[in-house]
C-alpha positions, 0 to 999 in steps of 0.5 A: 557506279557510272556506265560509259554512256552516263559519263558521256551524257554527264560531260555533254550536259555540263558543257552546255548547262554548266550552271546546273552542276551544283544541283546535279551533284546534290541530286546524285548525292541524295540518290546515293544516300536515299534513293527513295527521297521525295525530292528525287521523285524516283519511279520504276520505268516500264516498256523498253526501259523495264527494270530501270528506275529514274529520278529527277535531278532538276526541273527537266533533268532525269537520271536513269539507273539500275540497282545492281549487285557490286562487291556483294552489296546493292549499288546504283549503276547510273545509265543515262542523263538528260531531259525527259524526252532524251532519256525516255 
């Protein structure tokens, strides 16, 4: 699931970094299959983003997300996308 903010971030990112589309798609697919996969470097966030998680989708590209309940099952809600400095 994608939040409206994530959808905006995604459009803006791909507009200025179109060459990263395949790597980003692969990272999001891996996140949906196994959010704890070592290649994602998934970690819990603290401070203002406590309760959220983040993973790496490239050298300096981060995806911020939450685990939520959706249709009686656990799902991932994508919240933000950007560089380390943009999302933290």
